[in-house]
Every structure is written in structure tokens, then in C-alpha cells.
KELUM-10165 format. One record per residue (C-alpha): residue number from 1; residue in three letters; x, y, z. Coordinates in nm, 2 decimals, always signed. Example, Ala and Ser with C-alpha at 12.3 -4.5 7.8 and 13.67 -1.06 7.14 Angstrom:
nr=1 rest=ALA x=+1.23 y=-0.45 z=+0.78 .
nr=2 rest=SER x=+1.37 y=-0.11 z=+0.71 .
//
This chain:
nr=1 rest=MET x=+11.35 y=+9.30 z=+8.51 .
nr=2 rest=ARG x=+11.07 y=+9.16 z=+8.73 .
nr=3 rest=PRO x=+11.12 y=+8.79 z=+8.82 .
nr=4 rest=PHE x=+10.82 y=+8.64 z=+8.63 .
nr=5 rest=THR x=+10.46 y=+8.65 z=+8.54 .
nr=6 rest=HIS x=+10.21 y=+8.37 z=+8.53 .
nr=7 rest=ILE x=+9.92 y=+8.37 z=+8.30 .
nr=8 rest=LEU x=+9.68 y=+8.09 z=+8.30 .
nr=9 rest=CYS x=+9.42 y=+8.07 z=+8.03 .
nr=10 rest=GLU x=+9.15 y=+7.84 z=+7.89 .
nr=11 rest=ARG x=+9.13 y=+7.89 z=+7.52 .
nr=12 rest=ALA x=+8.85 y=+8.11 z=+7.39 .
nr=13 rest=PHE x=+8.74 y=+8.21 z=+7.73 .
nr=14 rest=PHE x=+8.93 y=+8.47 z=+7.94 .
nr=15 rest=VAL x=+9.28 y=+8.55 z=+8.05 .
nr=16 rest=PHE x=+9.39 y=+8.57 z=+8.42 .
nr=17 rest=PHE x=+9.72 y=+8.74 z=+8.51 .
nr=18 rest=LEU x=+9.93 y=+8.65 z=+8.81 .
nr=19 rest=ILE x=+10.24 y=+8.85 z=+8.87 .
nr=20 rest=SER x=+10.53 y=+8.81 z=+9.12 .
nr=21 rest=ARG x=+10.62 y=+9.13 z=+9.31 .
nr=22 rest=LYS x=+10.92 y=+9.00 z=+9.51 .
nr=23 rest=GLY x=+11.21 y=+9.23 z=+9.56 .
nr=24 rest=GLU x=+11.02 y=+9.55 z=+9.50 .
nr=25 rest=GLU x=+11.02 y=+9.86 z=+9.72 .
nr=26 rest=GLN x=+10.75 y=+9.87 z=+9.99 .
nr=27 rest=MET x=+10.44 y=+10.07 z=+9.87 .
nr=28 rest=GLU x=+10.08 y=+10.09 z=+9.99 .
nr=29 rest=LYS x=+9.90 y=+9.80 z=+9.82 .
nr=30 rest=GLN x=+9.61 y=+9.89 z=+9.59 .
nr=31 rest=PHE x=+9.29 y=+9.72 z=+9.50 .
nr=32 rest=LEU x=+9.04 y=+9.78 z=+9.22 .
nr=33 rest=TYR x=+8.72 y=+9.58 z=+9.16 .
nr=34 rest=ALA x=+8.50 y=+9.71 z=+8.88 .
nr=35 rest=PRO x=+8.19 y=+9.51 z=+8.78 .
nr=36 rest=SER x=+8.05 y=+9.59 z=+8.44 .
nr=37 rest=GLY x=+7.82 y=+9.89 z=+8.46 .
nr=38 rest=GLN x=+7.87 y=+9.95 z=+8.83 .
nr=39 rest=THR x=+8.07 y=+10.20 z=+9.04 .
nr=40 rest=PRO x=+8.42 y=+10.05 z=+9.10 .
nr=41 rest=PHE x=+8.56 y=+9.99 z=+9.44 .
nr=42 rest=ILE x=+8.91 y=+10.12 z=+9.48 .
nr=43 rest=GLY x=+9.11 y=+10.08 z=+9.80 .
nr=44 rest=GLU x=+9.46 y=+10.13 z=+9.93 .
nr=45 rest=GLY x=+9.67 y=+9.98 z=+10.21 .
nr=46 rest=ILE x=+9.60 y=+9.66 z=+10.41 .
nr=47 rest=ASP x=+9.42 y=+9.69 z=+10.74 .
nr=48 rest=GLU x=+9.35 y=+9.33 z=+10.80 .
nr=49 rest=ARG x=+9.44 y=+9.01 z=+10.61 .
nr=50 rest=TRP x=+9.27 y=+8.67 z=+10.66 .
nr=51 rest=THR x=+9.40 y=+8.35 z=+10.50 .
nr=52 rest=LYS x=+9.27 y=+8.00 z=+10.50 .
nr=53 rest=GLU x=+9.53 y=+7.72 z=+10.49 .
nr=54 rest=ASP x=+9.47 y=+7.35 z=+10.54 .
nr=55 rest=GLY x=+9.12 y=+7.43 z=+10.65 .
nr=56 rest=LYS x=+9.23 y=+7.67 z=+10.92 .
nr=57 rest=TRP x=+9.17 y=+8.05 z=+10.93 .
nr=58 rest=PHE x=+9.45 y=+8.29 z=+11.02 .
nr=59 rest=ILE x=+9.40 y=+8.67 z=+11.09 .
nr=60 rest=ASN x=+9.72 y=+8.87 z=+11.03 .
nr=61 rest=ASN x=+9.91 y=+8.54 z=+11.06 .
nr=62 rest=GLU x=+9.75 y=+8.45 z=+11.39 .
nr=63 rest=ARG x=+9.56 y=+8.12 z=+11.39 .
nr=64 rest=THR x=+9.19 y=+8.12 z=+11.49 .
nr=65 rest=THR x=+8.92 y=+7.86 z=+11.56 .
nr=66 rest=LEU x=+8.66 y=+8.05 z=+11.35 .
nr=67 rest=THR x=+8.45 y=+7.86 z=+11.10 .
nr=68 rest=ASP x=+8.37 y=+7.96 z=+10.74 .
nr=69 rest=ARG x=+8.03 y=+8.08 z=+10.84 .
nr=70 rest=LYS x=+8.17 y=+8.29 z=+11.13 .
nr=71 rest=MET x=+8.42 y=+8.45 z=+10.90 .
nr=72 rest=TYR x=+8.15 y=+8.53 z=+10.65 .
nr=73 rest=GLU x=+7.93 y=+8.69 z=+10.92 .
nr=74 rest=ARG x=+8.23 y=+8.91 z=+11.03 .
nr=75 rest=MET x=+8.28 y=+9.02 z=+10.67 .
nr=76 rest=LYS x=+7.91 y=+9.12 z=+10.63 .
nr=77 rest=GLN x=+7.94 y=+9.34 z=+10.94 .
nr=78 rest=SER x=+8.24 y=+9.54 z=+10.82 .
nr=79 rest=ASP x=+8.20 y=+9.89 z=+10.69 .
nr=80 rest=MET x=+8.49 y=+9.85 z=+10.45 .
nr=81 rest=PRO x=+8.45 y=+9.58 z=+10.19 .
nr=82 rest=TYR x=+8.69 y=+9.28 z=+10.19 .
nr=83 rest=VAL x=+8.88 y=+9.18 z=+9.87 .
nr=84 rest=VAL x=+8.84 y=+8.80 z=+9.84 .
nr=85 rest=LEU x=+9.05 y=+8.56 z=+9.64 .
nr=86 rest=ILE x=+8.97 y=+8.19 z=+9.63 .
nr=87 rest=THR x=+9.20 y=+7.94 z=+9.47 .
nr=88 rest=ASP x=+9.07 y=+7.66 z=+9.24 .
nr=89 rest=PRO x=+8.94 y=+7.38 z=+9.46 .
nr=90 rest=VAL x=+8.98 y=+7.12 z=+9.18 .
nr=91 rest=THR x=+9.36 y=+7.15 z=+9.17 .
nr=92 rest=ARG x=+9.45 y=+7.28 z=+9.52 .
nr=93 rest=HIS x=+9.65 y=+6.96 z=+9.61 .
nr=94 rest=LEU x=+9.86 y=+6.97 z=+9.30 .
nr=95 rest=PRO x=+10.21 y=+7.13 z=+9.29 .
nr=96 rest=LYS x=+10.21 y=+7.51 z=+9.31 .
nr=97 rest=ALA x=+10.42 y=+7.76 z=+9.10 .
nr=98 rest=TYR x=+10.43 y=+8.00 z=+9.40 .
nr=99 rest=PRO x=+10.30 y=+8.01 z=+9.76 .
nr=100 rest=PHE x=+9.94 y=+8.11 z=+9.79 .
nr=101 rest=PRO x=+9.67 y=+8.01 z=+10.05 .
nr=102 rest=GLU x=+9.33 y=+7.85 z=+9.97 .
nr=103 rest=VAL x=+9.15 y=+8.18 z=+10.04 .
nr=104 rest=VAL x=+9.28 y=+8.53 z=+10.10 .
nr=105 rest=CYS x=+9.05 y=+8.81 z=+10.24 .
nr=106 rest=ILE x=+9.20 y=+9.16 z=+10.25 .
nr=107 rest=ARG x=+9.04 y=+9.46 z=+10.41 .
nr=108 rest=PRO x=+9.19 y=+9.78 z=+10.27 .
nr=109 rest=LYS x=+9.26 y=+10.08 z=+10.50 .
nr=110 rest=ARG x=+9.09 y=+10.34 z=+10.30 .
nr=111 rest=ARG x=+8.90 y=+10.41 z=+9.98 .
nr=112 rest=ILE x=+9.08 y=+10.62 z=+9.71 .
nr=113 rest=PRO x=+8.94 y=+10.79 z=+9.40 .
nr=114 rest=HIS x=+9.16 y=+10.61 z=+9.15 .
nr=115 rest=LEU x=+9.47 y=+10.38 z=+9.11 .
nr=116 rest=ARG x=+9.80 y=+10.55 z=+9.08 .
nr=117 rest=LYS x=+9.89 y=+10.66 z=+8.73 .
nr=118 rest=GLU x=+10.18 y=+10.48 z=+8.56 .
nr=119 rest=LYS x=+10.30 y=+10.58 z=+8.22 .
nr=120 rest=ALA x=+10.61 y=+10.36 z=+8.19 .
nr=121 rest=GLU x=+10.62 y=+10.13 z=+7.90 .
nr=122 rest=PHE x=+10.55 y=+9.76 z=+7.96 .
nr=123 rest=SER x=+10.74 y=+9.51 z=+7.75 .
nr=124 rest=GLU x=+10.72 y=+9.13 z=+7.77 .
nr=125 rest=SER x=+10.81 y=+8.80 z=+7.62 .
nr=126 rest=PHE x=+10.66 y=+8.46 z=+7.70 .
nr=127 rest=VAL x=+10.70 y=+8.08 z=+7.67 .
nr=128 rest=ARG x=+10.41 y=+7.83 z=+7.68 .
nr=129 rest=GLN x=+10.42 y=+7.56 z=+7.94 .
nr=130 rest=LEU x=+10.19 y=+7.27 z=+7.86 .
nr=131 rest=SER x=+10.16 y=+7.00 z=+8.12 .
nr=132 rest=TRP x=+9.96 y=+6.78 z=+7.89 .
nr=133 rest=THR x=+9.98 y=+6.64 z=+7.53 .
nr=134 rest=LYS x=+9.73 y=+6.61 z=+7.25 .
nr=135 rest=GLU x=+9.68 y=+6.25 z=+7.35 .
nr=136 rest=ASP x=+9.61 y=+6.35 z=+7.71 .
nr=137 rest=PHE x=+9.35 y=+6.60 z=+7.58 .
nr=138 rest=HIS x=+9.16 y=+6.34 z=+7.37 .
nr=139 rest=ALA x=+9.17 y=+6.09 z=+7.66 .
nr=140 rest=ALA x=+9.02 y=+6.34 z=+7.89 .
nr=141 rest=GLN x=+8.74 y=+6.42 z=+7.65 .
nr=142 rest=ARG x=+8.65 y=+6.05 z=+7.62 .
nr=143 rest=ALA x=+8.62 y=+6.02 z=+8.00 .
nr=144 rest=ALA x=+8.35 y=+6.28 z=+8.04 .
nr=145 rest=GLU x=+8.10 y=+6.48 z=+7.83 .
nr=146 rest=GLN x=+8.33 y=+6.78 z=+7.84 .
nr=147 rest=VAL x=+8.67 y=+6.85 z=+8.01 .
nr=148 rest=VAL x=+8.80 y=+7.20 z=+8.01 .
nr=149 rest=LEU x=+9.18 y=+7.20 z=+8.02 .
nr=150 rest=SER x=+9.40 y=+7.50 z=+8.08 .
nr=151 rest=GLU x=+9.76 y=+7.59 z=+7.99 .
nr=152 rest=ARG x=+10.02 y=+7.80 z=+8.16 .
nr=153 rest=LEU x=+10.22 y=+8.08 z=+8.00 .
nr=154 rest=ILE x=+10.54 y=+8.22 z=+8.17 .
nr=155 rest=TYR x=+10.62 y=+8.58 z=+8.09 .
nr=156 rest=ARG x=+10.94 y=+8.79 z=+8.15 .
nr=157 rest=TYR x=+10.85 y=+9.16 z=+8.17 .
nr=158 rest=GLU x=+10.97 y=+9.51 z=+8.24 .
nr=159 rest=GLY x=+10.74 y=+9.79 z=+8.37 .
nr=160 rest=ASP x=+10.47 y=+9.84 z=+8.63 .
nr=161 rest=PRO x=+10.18 y=+9.59 z=+8.62 .
nr=162 rest=ILE x=+9.94 y=+9.88 z=+8.66 .
nr=163 rest=ALA x=+10.05 y=+10.01 z=+8.31 .
nr=164 rest=LYS x=+9.97 y=+9.67 z=+8.16 .
nr=165 rest=PHE x=+9.64 y=+9.65 z=+8.34 .
nr=166 rest=GLN x=+9.53 y=+10.00 z=+8.24 .
nr=167 rest=ALA x=+9.63 y=+9.93 z=+7.87 .
nr=168 rest=THR x=+9.47 y=+9.59 z=+7.83 .
nr=169 rest=CYS x=+9.19 y=+9.54 z=+8.09 .
nr=170 rest=MET x=+9.01 y=+9.87 z=+8.16 .
nr=171 rest=ASN x=+8.88 y=+9.91 z=+7.81 .
nr=172 rest=GLU x=+8.72 y=+9.56 z=+7.80 .
nr=173 rest=GLN x=+8.34 y=+9.61 z=+7.81 .
nr=174 rest=HIS x=+8.09 y=+9.38 z=+7.98 .
nr=175 rest=THR x=+8.36 y=+9.24 z=+8.21 .
nr=176 rest=THR x=+8.46 y=+9.27 z=+8.57 .
nr=177 rest=ARG x=+8.80 y=+9.43 z=+8.59 .
nr=178 rest=PHE x=+9.03 y=+9.37 z=+8.89 .
nr=179 rest=PHE x=+9.37 y=+9.47 z=+9.02 .
nr=180 rest=ILE x=+9.47 y=+9.32 z=+9.35 .
nr=181 rest=GLU x=+9.81 y=+9.36 z=+9.52 .
nr=182 rest=ASP x=+9.91 y=+9.12 z=+9.79 .
nr=183 rest=GLU x=+10.23 y=+9.03 z=+9.98 .
nr=184 rest=GLU x=+10.33 y=+8.76 z=+9.73 .
nr=185 rest=VAL x=+10.14 y=+8.82 z=+9.41 .
nr=186 rest=THR x=+9.97 y=+9.09 z=+9.21 .
nr=187 rest=THR x=+9.66 y=+8.97 z=+9.03 .
nr=188 rest=PHE x=+9.49 y=+9.15 z=+8.76 .
nr=189 rest=GLY x=+9.27 y=+9.08 z=+8.46 .
nr=190 rest=ALA x=+8.91 y=+9.10 z=+8.32 .
nr=191 rest=THR x=+8.65 y=+8.83 z=+8.31 .
nr=192 rest=PRO x=+8.29 y=+8.84 z=+8.17 .
nr=193 rest=GLU x=+8.16 y=+8.56 z=+8.40 .
nr=194 rest=VAL x=+7.99 y=+8.63 z=+8.73 .
nr=195 rest=ILE x=+8.01 y=+8.32 z=+8.94 .
nr=196 rest=ALA x=+7.81 y=+8.47 z=+9.23 .
nr=197 rest=GLU x=+7.65 y=+8.81 z=+9.31 .
nr=198 rest=LYS x=+7.45 y=+8.87 z=+9.62 .
nr=199 rest=THR x=+7.24 y=+9.19 z=+9.68 .
nr=200 rest=LYS x=+7.00 y=+9.19 z=+9.97 .
nr=201 rest=ASP x=+6.79 y=+8.87 z=+9.94 .
nr=202 rest=CYS x=+6.88 y=+8.80 z=+9.58 .
nr=203 rest=PHE x=+7.15 y=+8.56 z=+9.46 .
nr=204 rest=GLU x=+7.26 y=+8.56 z=+9.10 .
nr=205 rest=THR x=+7.49 y=+8.37 z=+8.87 .
nr=206 rest=THR x=+7.57 y=+8.40 z=+8.50 .
nr=207 rest=ILE x=+7.67 y=+8.10 z=+8.30 .
nr=208 rest=LEU x=+7.88 y=+8.15 z=+7.99 .
nr=209 rest=ALA x=+7.93 y=+7.87 z=+7.74 .
nr=210 rest=GLY x=+7.94 y=+7.87 z=+7.36 .
nr=211 rest=THR x=+8.19 y=+8.10 z=+7.21 .
nr=212 rest=ALA x=+8.27 y=+8.26 z=+6.87 .
nr=213 rest=PRO x=+8.54 y=+8.50 z=+6.76 .
nr=214 rest=VAL x=+8.40 y=+8.83 z=+6.64 .
nr=215 rest=GLU x=+8.52 y=+8.75 z=+6.28 .
nr=216 rest=ARG x=+8.32 y=+8.43 z=+6.29 .
nr=217 rest=LEU x=+8.00 y=+8.50 z=+6.47 .
nr=218 rest=GLU x=+7.81 y=+8.26 z=+6.26 .
nr=219 rest=LYS x=+7.98 y=+7.99 z=+6.47 .
nr=220 rest=LEU x=+7.73 y=+8.07 z=+6.75 .
nr=221 rest=GLN x=+7.45 y=+7.95 z=+6.53 .
nr=222 rest=THR x=+7.59 y=+7.59 z=+6.51 .
nr=223 rest=THR x=+7.42 y=+7.31 z=+6.70 .
nr=224 rest=LYS x=+7.74 y=+7.23 z=+6.89 .
nr=225 rest=GLU x=+7.77 y=+7.58 z=+7.05 .
nr=226 rest=LYS x=+7.40 y=+7.58 z=+7.15 .
nr=227 rest=GLU x=+7.41 y=+7.23 z=+7.29 .
nr=228 rest=GLU x=+7.72 y=+7.30 z=+7.49 .
nr=229 rest=HIS x=+7.56 y=+7.60 z=+7.65 .
nr=230 rest=GLU x=+7.24 y=+7.41 z=+7.74 .
nr=231 rest=MET x=+7.44 y=+7.12 z=+7.88 .
nr=232 rest=LEU x=+7.62 y=+7.33 z=+8.13 .
nr=233 rest=VAL x=+7.31 y=+7.53 z=+8.23 .
nr=234 rest=GLN x=+7.12 y=+7.20 z=+8.29 .
nr=235 rest=ALA x=+7.41 y=+7.07 z=+8.50 .
nr=236 rest=ILE x=+7.40 y=+7.37 z=+8.73 .
nr=237 rest=THR x=+7.02 y=+7.39 z=+8.76 .
nr=238 rest=GLN x=+7.00 y=+7.02 z=+8.86 .
nr=239 rest=ARG x=+7.23 y=+7.09 z=+9.16 .
nr=240 rest=LEU x=+7.03 y=+7.39 z=+9.29 .
nr=241 rest=SER x=+6.78 y=+7.29 z=+9.55 .
nr=242 rest=ILE x=+6.61 y=+7.64 z=+9.56 .
nr=243 rest=PRO x=+6.35 y=+7.76 z=+9.31 .
nr=244 rest=PHE x=+6.51 y=+8.01 z=+9.07 .
nr=245 rest=GLU x=+6.43 y=+8.24 z=+8.78 .
nr=246 rest=GLN x=+6.61 y=+8.17 z=+8.46 .
nr=247 rest=SER x=+6.67 y=+8.42 z=+8.18 .
nr=248 rest=SER x=+6.65 y=+8.32 z=+7.81 .
nr=249 rest=ARG x=+6.98 y=+8.25 z=+7.64 .
nr=250 rest=PHE x=+7.14 y=+8.57 z=+7.52 .
nr=251 rest=ILE x=+7.46 y=+8.68 z=+7.35 .
nr=252 rest=LEU x=+7.73 y=+8.87 z=+7.55 .
nr=253 rest=PRO x=+7.94 y=+9.08 z=+7.31 .
nr=254 rest=LEU x=+8.31 y=+9.13 z=+7.40 .
nr=255 rest=ARG x=+8.60 y=+9.29 z=+7.22 .
nr=256 rest=TYR x=+8.74 y=+8.97 z=+7.06 .
nr=257 rest=VAL x=+8.47 y=+8.70 z=+7.12 .
nr=258 rest=HIS x=+8.10 y=+8.67 z=+7.18 .
nr=259 rest=HIS x=+7.95 y=+8.42 z=+7.44 .
nr=260 rest=TYR x=+7.62 y=+8.26 z=+7.49 .
nr=261 rest=ALA x=+7.50 y=+8.36 z=+7.84 .
nr=262 rest=THR x=+7.22 y=+8.26 z=+8.08 .
nr=263 rest=THR x=+7.15 y=+8.42 z=+8.42 .
nr=264 rest=LEU x=+7.00 y=+8.24 z=+8.71 .
nr=265 rest=ARG x=+6.84 y=+8.44 z=+8.99 .
nr=266 rest=LEU x=+6.74 y=+8.30 z=+9.33 .
nr=267 rest=GLN x=+6.55 y=+8.47 z=+9.62 .
nr=268 rest=THR x=+6.76 y=+8.37 z=+9.92 .
nr=269 rest=ASP x=+6.97 y=+8.53 z=+10.19 .
nr=270 rest=ASP x=+7.21 y=+8.23 z=+10.22 .
nr=271 rest=LEU x=+7.50 y=+8.27 z=+9.99 .
nr=272 rest=LEU x=+7.69 y=+7.97 z=+10.13 .
nr=273 rest=ARG x=+7.39 y=+7.73 z=+10.05 .
nr=274 rest=CYS x=+7.42 y=+7.81 z=+9.68 .
nr=275 rest=TRP x=+7.80 y=+7.82 z=+9.66 .
nr=276 rest=SER x=+7.86 y=+7.45 z=+9.62 .
nr=277 rest=ALA x=+7.61 y=+7.42 z=+9.34 .
nr=278 rest=ILE x=+7.80 y=+7.67 z=+9.12 .
nr=279 rest=PHE x=+8.16 y=+7.66 z=+9.24 .
nr=280 rest=PRO x=+8.39 y=+7.54 z=+9.10 .
nr=281 rest=ALA x=+8.23 y=+7.67 z=+8.78 .
nr=282 rest=ASP x=+8.14 y=+7.41 z=+8.53 .
nr=283 rest=THR x=+8.25 y=+7.64 z=+8.25 .
nr=284 rest=LEU x=+8.61 y=+7.60 z=+8.37 .
nr=285 rest=VAL x=+8.59 y=+7.24 z=+8.47 .
nr=286 rest=GLY x=+8.34 y=+7.05 z=+8.24 .
nr=287 rest=THR x=+8.06 y=+6.82 z=+8.29 .
nr=288 rest=PRO x=+7.97 y=+6.60 z=+8.47 .
nr=289 rest=ARG x=+8.17 y=+6.82 z=+8.71 .
nr=290 rest=GLU x=+8.30 y=+6.55 z=+8.94 .
nr=291 rest=ARG x=+8.43 y=+6.33 z=+8.65 .
nr=292 rest=ALA x=+8.58 y=+6.63 z=+8.47 .
nr=293 rest=SER x=+8.75 y=+6.74 z=+8.79 .
nr=294 rest=ARG x=+8.92 y=+6.40 z=+8.83 .
nr=295 rest=MET x=+9.04 y=+6.42 z=+8.47 .
nr=296 rest=ILE x=+9.18 y=+6.77 z=+8.52 .
nr=297 rest=GLN x=+9.37 y=+6.65 z=+8.83 .
nr=298 rest=GLN x=+9.52 y=+6.36 z=+8.64 .
nr=299 rest=THR x=+9.60 y=+6.55 z=+8.32 .
nr=300 rest=GLU x=+9.72 y=+6.90 z=+8.42 .
nr=301 rest=ARG x=+9.96 y=+6.79 z=+8.70 .
nr=302 rest=VAL x=+10.00 y=+7.15 z=+8.83 .
nr=303 rest=SER x=+9.78 y=+7.36 z=+9.04 .
nr=304 rest=ARG x=+9.57 y=+7.63 z=+8.86 .
nr=305 rest=GLN x=+9.57 y=+7.83 z=+9.19 .
nr=306 rest=LEU x=+9.37 y=+8.15 z=+9.13 .
nr=307 rest=PHE x=+9.28 y=+8.07 z=+8.77 .
nr=308 rest=GLY x=+8.96 y=+7.86 z=+8.79 .
nr=309 rest=GLY x=+8.90 y=+8.01 z=+9.14 .
nr=310 rest=ALA x=+8.71 y=+8.33 z=+9.22 .
nr=311 rest=ILE x=+8.77 y=+8.69 z=+9.29 .
nr=312 rest=GLY x=+8.55 y=+8.97 z=+9.43 .
nr=313 rest=ILE x=+8.45 y=+9.19 z=+9.72 .
nr=314 rest=MET x=+8.23 y=+9.12 z=+10.01 .
nr=315 rest=SER x=+8.09 y=+9.33 z=+10.29 .
//
């Protein structure tokens, strides 16, 4: 029996798995990052590990004086991509369920053709842990135009997480799938939302808001869903100080739900300049973002850690 699993979820959006690996035999760590429609990156082993804690950067546990921009420049110069995990900035100061830095950047030793195969059955049971009540929820919604609250589920499970990942995440179309092993936590899941994608001089973000289950797609035609989407698009575009190209609203079809989506594309070579305008993502915080963030801090009372944060690769 593995110790525990954390799953944080915002209803009708996506699920994020966080799994403890303590007490297991030492094996080469594995990493998969597979954006929708693109060739996946699969790596093995840890060559270098950077962490950011209390605003300071550490390389393989050795403290440095490097700034965020210097670390970003070093990553861009690497031949091997770095796997990057960023915790949710809204709730970083709240109590944590397990130790994890603000940012983790892992450079794998080598590329591999596929993750190791695992056929063992995976069984599980869970309990819900709510840190807020229905009254808290309504109070939060009165304080801002929209506040997106999350809830925590605690799983007990048997089996290899890779088996669960391959069974539940790899078949989810139009999503980015990821499996990241670290010293403390294995993180895996699938998400349809692209917070930031940078290729050459083009920066892109996709906003998802407005959701309907596949058995009730007519819900997307309601005024509420359309207005919610436009409200969040407007909040982000107002913070961007660079001219951008905006796609028309379109429907992103997933296995169980469909989302309204809008893509913003900017011609810029400065990723850091755009980052504060789109992260933390309004779709997991609410609007106005600053007011919604304060209500989440007051209401949830526990850190979201990686849920509400970001995950990806950079080189």
C-alpha cells in the first residue's frame, strides 16, 4: 500500500494528480510531457535539479545568487529540455500537505523512446477533504464577480502510478499529458489549458471558460456560459501591454466535457514580460483576479501547491 495520493480539482475543469513516492526502491526517474498533436518529450534520470525556495535559487541543493532571468537564460541555452513545475502563487503561504518548493526545474539525463510499461492493476479508494462550507462559497462569490474554489481528495491506492496514468490520461484527446517523477512527489495528469507556449518570437496562451458535459452540450448556448468566457478573456487582455492577435471563440471537445476557448497570440521574444498578465490563470482563480485571490486565501485555508500552478518543458 502506497502512503497516499493527493488529487486537487476544480469542478467541471480538469483533474491534477499528486502522488507520494516515499519508501519506494530507487529507480531512474521518468518524465513525459506530451502536448496535444505534438511529439512528446520523454526523459529519464536527473542530471540537474533547480529549486526556488523563499525567493532563492538552489542548484542540486547548493544555494546560488542567480536571478529568475539568469536562470531562464541558462535554460534556453541547454540542449536537453528542463521539466518545470511551478506551484500556485495565490496559496503558496498557506499550510502545505507535503514539502514542495515554489519552483522545480529538472534536467533529465537522457531521452528515451517510451515510459516503462506497467501492467499491474491499480486500485484505489478516496475521501473528500473540503476546507470550506457552502456558506463560505456563497460569501466568496459575493466578494468578486467570480471566485473559483477547489477541493482536495485523499486517495489510498495500490499499484504503480504509471499504470493509472496510462489508463486514464494518455487517451484524453486535445490535452497536454504529463508524468513527472521527483524526489518527493510523482505528478501526473492531463489538462486542456495552455497557460503559455513560446516558439521563436511568438507567445501564445489559450483561455478556457464556459463548460458543459457531453450529455448537456446545449448548456454552452446559454448566456451565462458565453458571458463567463468573455469576462475572463477581457480580464486577461486588459492586463497585456503588447498588441496581440485574438482568435474567435471556439469549442474545445474533450471526452467528458466541452469548453469554450479563445487563443491569444503575441509577437514577442520576452516570455517573462507576458507571464504576470496570464499567471496565475484567471480560469482557476476568478475575476477580478486580485480580489478573487484574496477570497481563495481566506476560504480554502490550505495550499493548492501544484494545482493552480503550471507544468511544462523549457529549453
